[in-house]
C-alpha positions in Angstrom: -8.3 49.1 -11.9 -6.8 46.1 -10.2 -4.6 43.5 -11.7 -3.8 39.9 -10.2 -1.8 37.0 -11.2 -3.3 33.4 -11.0 -1.1 30.4 -11.3 -0.4 26.9 -10.1 2.3 26.3 -7.4 2.7 23.3 -5.3 -0.1 21.5 -7.0 -2.6 24.4 -5.8 -4.1 27.3 -7.7 -3.0 30.6 -6.1 -3.8 34.3 -6.9 -1.7 37.3 -5.8 -2.3 41.0 -6.4 0.2 42.5 -8.9 1.0 45.3 -6.3 2.3 42.7 -4.0 4.8 41.2 -6.5 8.4 42.4 -6.0 9.6 40.6 -9.1 9.1 37.7 -11.4 11.4 35.8 -13.9 11.3 32.8 -16.0 13.1 29.6 -14.9 16.2 28.8 -16.8 15.9 25.1 -16.1 12.1 24.3 -16.5 10.2 25.5 -19.6 7.0 27.3 -18.7 7.9 28.0 -15.1 8.2 31.3 -13.5 9.6 32.4 -10.2 7.4 35.0 -8.3 8.7 36.8 -5.2 6.3 38.8 -3.2 7.3 42.0 -1.3 7.0 40.1 1.9 9.7 37.7 0.8 7.3 34.8 0.0 8.4 32.9 -3.0 6.6 30.8 -5.5 7.6 28.3 -8.3 4.6 28.9 -10.7 3.3 27.3 -13.8 0.4 28.3 -16.0 0.5 32.1 -15.0 -2.3 34.2 -16.1 -2.9 37.9 -15.7 -6.3 39.4 -15.0 -7.4 43.1 -15.1 -10.5 44.2 -13.2 -12.3 47.6 -13.0 -13.3 49.2 -9.8 -16.4 47.1 -9.6 -14.4 43.9 -9.9 -15.7 43.3 -13.5 -13.2 41.5 -15.6 -11.7 43.8 -18.4 -8.8 41.6 -19.7 -7.1 38.2 -19.2 -3.8 37.2 -20.5 -1.6 34.0 -20.4 2.0 35.0 -19.6 4.7 33.3 -21.6 7.9 34.5 -20.1 
């Protein structure tokens, strides 16, 4: 199974593999924003974060909106 996060950052939609995420935490300043840092060090200030699970054939199994 593969899991990815889709979100808006800098006015663009982004998608990252969950395995590439080092950590994520909610903003203490802006309601609904999440800070995502990848293992490479790349950082995103994300809004509208969604988590998607896919099976080995890339068929969608589950989708969730994260409310951190």
